N, CA and C of each residue as an Amber inpcrd file, in Angstrom:
protein
   234
 120.4670000 118.3760000  63.5240000 119.2260000 118.1670000  64.2620000
 118.7750000 119.4980000  64.8600000 117.5020000 119.7540000  64.7380000
 116.9930000 120.9610000  65.3650000 116.4770000 120.6270000  66.7690000
 115.9780000 121.6330000  67.4650000 115.5930000 121.4740000  68.8690000
 114.4310000 120.5060000  69.0420000 113.4570000 120.5310000  68.1270000
 112.3060000 119.6340000  68.2790000 112.6990000 118.1780000  68.0750000
 113.6400000 117.9140000  67.1720000 114.1100000 116.5420000  66.9820000
 114.8660000 116.0640000  68.2130000 115.6540000 116.9520000  68.8240000
 116.3740000 116.5990000  70.0510000 115.4030000 116.2790000  71.1800000
 114.3360000 117.0820000  71.3130000 113.3540000 116.8510000  72.3640000
 112.6140000 115.5400000  72.1380000 112.2780000 115.2490000  70.8910000
 111.5890000 114.0050000  70.5780000 112.4810000 112.8100000  70.8830000
 113.7510000 112.9010000  70.5310000 114.6930000 111.8300000  70.8080000
 114.8540000 111.6310000  72.3130000 114.9450000 112.7230000  73.0530000
 115.0740000 112.6340000  74.5110000 113.8340000 112.0120000  75.1310000
 112.6490000 112.4400000  74.6850000 111.4050000 111.8830000  75.2210000
 111.2880000 110.3980000  74.9270000 111.6410000 109.9960000  73.7290000
 111.5360000 108.5740000  73.3980000 112.5590000 107.7500000  74.1880000
 113.7320000 108.3030000  74.3910000 114.7440000 107.5970000  75.1710000
 114.3050000 107.4470000  76.6180000 113.7790000 108.5080000  77.2190000
 113.3540000 108.4590000  78.6120000 112.1150000 107.5940000  78.8070000
 111.2120000 107.5760000  77.8360000 109.9910000 106.7930000  78.0010000
 110.2530000 105.2960000  77.8980000 111.3710000 104.9020000  77.2910000
 111.6980000 103.4840000  77.1690000 112.4660000 102.9560000  78.3700000
 112.8000000 103.7970000  79.3180000 113.5640000 103.3880000  80.5030000
 112.6370000 103.1260000  81.6770000 113.0790000 102.2880000  82.5930000
 112.3020000 102.0210000  83.7980000 112.5690000 103.1180000  84.8270000
 111.6510000 103.3110000  85.7670000 111.8790000 104.3030000  86.8150000
 113.1370000 104.0170000  87.6300000 113.4570000 102.7430000  87.8100000
 114.6540000 102.4050000  88.5880000 115.9270000 102.8290000  87.8730000
 115.9900000 102.6180000  86.5680000 117.2040000 103.0120000  85.8480000
 117.3450000 104.5230000  85.7940000 116.2230000 105.2200000  85.6430000
 116.2850000 106.6860000  85.6350000 116.6360000 107.2300000  87.0140000
 116.1650000 106.5580000  88.0570000 116.5010000 107.0290000  89.3990000
 117.9720000 106.8040000  89.7050000 118.5520000 105.7490000  89.1700000
 119.9880000 105.5280000  89.3580000 120.7900000 106.6390000  88.7000000
 120.3600000 107.0600000  87.5390000 121.0310000 108.1650000  86.8530000
 120.8660000 109.4550000  87.6570000 119.6760000 109.6580000  88.2010000
 119.4410000 110.8660000  88.9950000 120.3100000 110.8870000  90.2500000
 120.5160000 109.7270000  90.8490000 121.3510000 109.6740000  92.0550000
 122.8270000 109.8990000  91.7500000 123.2120000 109.7400000  90.4960000
 124.5980000 110.0540000  90.1300000 124.9020000 111.5420000  90.3390000
 123.8720000 112.3510000  90.4250000 124.0650000 113.7790000  90.6770000
 124.6150000 114.0340000  92.0750000 124.5510000 113.0430000  92.9450000
 125.0990000 113.2220000  94.2900000 126.6260000 113.2040000  94.3040000
 127.2540000 112.6360000  93.2810000 128.7210000 112.5900000  93.2400000
 129.3380000 113.9920000  93.1810000 128.9200000 114.8610000  92.2490000
 129.4890000 116.2170000  92.2770000 129.0800000 117.0090000  93.5160000
 127.9220000 116.6930000  94.0720000 127.4880000 117.3690000  95.3020000
 128.4450000 117.0300000  96.4440000 128.7900000 115.7480000  96.5530000
 129.7250000 115.3410000  97.6030000 131.0880000 115.9850000  97.3980000
 131.5420000 116.0390000  96.1640000 132.8180000 116.6840000  95.8710000
 132.7810000 118.1620000  96.2500000 131.6880000 118.8350000  95.9110000
 131.5380000 120.2500000  96.2510000 131.5280000 120.4340000  97.7660000
 130.8110000 119.5580000  98.4770000 130.7220000 119.6870000  99.9330000
 132.0770000 119.4740000 100.5920000 132.8720000 118.5670000 100.0440000
 134.1790000 118.2800000 100.6490000 135.2290000 119.3340000 100.3220000
 135.1120000 119.9750000  99.1540000 136.1430000 120.9250000  98.7400000
 135.7700000 122.3840000  98.9920000 134.5010000 122.6870000  99.0850000
 134.0930000 124.0900000  99.2400000 133.4450000 124.3240000 100.6100000
 132.1330000 124.3660000 100.6190000 131.3870000 124.6850000 101.8310000
 130.4570000 123.5220000 102.1730000 130.5910000 122.9740000 103.3650000
 129.7960000 121.8130000 103.7580000 128.3130000 122.1480000 103.8510000
 127.9730000 123.3470000 104.3130000 126.5590000 123.7330000 104.4280000
 125.9190000 123.8440000 103.0510000 126.6060000 124.4550000 102.1190000
 126.0840000 124.5590000 100.7580000 125.9750000 123.1780000 100.1300000
 126.9060000 122.3130000 100.4100000 126.8340000 120.9440000  99.9110000
 125.6450000 120.1890000 100.4780000 125.3460000 120.4140000 101.7490000
 124.1950000 119.7570000 102.3760000 122.8860000 120.2370000 101.7510000
 122.7790000 121.5320000 101.5230000 121.5750000 122.0830000 100.8970000
 121.4280000 121.5420000  99.4740000 122.5180000 121.4760000  98.7470000
 122.4930000 120.9460000  97.3900000 122.1040000 119.4680000  97.3950000
 122.6090000 118.7030000  98.3480000 122.2650000 117.2840000  98.4460000
 120.7750000 117.1080000  98.7290000 120.2310000 117.9360000  99.5900000
 118.7900000 117.8770000  99.8760000 117.9910000 118.1770000  98.6120000
 118.4220000 119.1620000  97.8510000 117.7440000 119.4920000  96.5940000
 117.7980000 118.3310000  95.6070000 118.9380000 117.6890000  95.5030000
 119.0770000 116.5540000  94.5870000 118.1450000 115.4230000  95.0160000
 118.0700000 115.1540000  96.3040000 117.1950000 114.0820000  96.7890000
 115.7320000 114.4280000  96.5490000 115.3510000 115.6790000  96.7510000
 113.9710000 116.0940000  96.4810000 113.6280000 115.9470000  94.9990000
 114.5300000 116.3520000  94.1270000 114.2970000 116.2230000  92.6870000
 114.2290000 114.7490000  92.3030000 115.1420000 113.9390000  92.8410000
 115.1290000 112.5000000  92.5790000 113.7960000 111.8880000  92.9920000
 113.3200000 112.2240000  94.1800000 112.0550000 111.6780000  94.6730000
 110.8930000 112.0990000  93.7830000 110.8910000 113.3480000  93.3590000
 109.8280000 113.8380000  92.4860000 109.8160000 113.1090000  91.1460000
 110.9880000 112.9330000  90.5610000 111.0760000 112.2310000  89.2790000
 110.6740000 110.7760000  89.4390000 111.1070000 110.1430000  90.5200000
 110.7630000 108.7470000  90.7500000 109.2530000 108.5780000  90.8880000
 108.6080000 109.4450000  91.6680000 107.1660000 109.3550000  91.8450000
 106.4220000 109.6820000  90.5580000 106.9540000 110.5940000  89.7730000
 106.3230000 110.9550000  88.5060000 106.3470000 109.7920000  87.5340000
 107.4210000 109.0410000  87.4960000 107.5800000 107.9730000  86.5210000
 107.1170000 106.6110000  87.0110000 106.8280000 106.4770000  88.2880000
 106.4200000 105.1730000  88.8050000 104.9550000 104.9130000  88.4620000
 104.5990000 103.6330000  88.3470000 103.2030000 103.2970000  88.0410000
 102.2930000 103.6570000  89.2030000 101.0420000 103.9240000  88.8880000
 100.0720000 104.2950000  89.9130000  99.1140000 103.1480000  90.1660000
  98.4740000 103.1770000  91.3070000  97.5030000 102.1490000  91.6630000
  96.0950000 102.6220000  91.3210000  95.2060000 101.6830000  91.0510000
  93.8010000 101.9900000  90.9180000  93.4120000 102.6760000  89.6240000
  92.1690000 103.1300000  89.6150000  91.5620000 103.6830000  88.4150000
  92.1570000 104.9910000  87.9670000  91.8790000 106.0510000  88.6780000
  92.3820000 107.3470000  88.2590000  91.5030000 107.9680000  87.1830000
  92.0670000 108.7670000  86.3490000  91.3350000 109.4470000  85.2890000
  90.9140000 108.4570000  84.2110000  89.8000000 108.7260000  83.5940000
  89.3360000 107.8920000  82.5020000  88.6200000 106.6390000  82.9660000
  88.2980000 106.5520000  84.2170000  87.6070000 105.3850000  84.7430000
  86.1440000 105.4220000  84.3060000  85.5860000 104.2550000  84.0130000
  84.1790000 104.1870000  83.6140000  83.2350000 104.3110000  84.7990000
  83.7390000 104.1060000  86.0010000  82.9220000 104.1770000  87.2090000
  82.8230000 105.6320000  87.6690000  81.6410000 106.2500000  87.6240000
  81.5360000 107.6710000  88.0040000  81.7040000 107.9060000  89.5000000
  81.6110000 106.8610000  90.3230000  81.7630000 107.0500000  91.7660000
  83.2050000 106.9460000  92.2100000  84.1050000 106.5790000  91.3130000
  85.5250000 106.4000000  91.6840000  86.2200000 107.7160000  91.8030000
């Protein structure tokens, strides 16, 4: 498989998942963060945990459904 086939496979796999299932996978990133914080430096672990939560929130909001019209609406006043 070349790189474009891998990207297509990844995109199709991710597009078939719900935001909740993808967010659960994203939160699994907190496990190594907790391990790092407990074994190395607690401050660095805290900063890393904040980064993971910010990325998780961004991905969740990106993949969640939106309300209302948005782009492509037939109403020019919207």
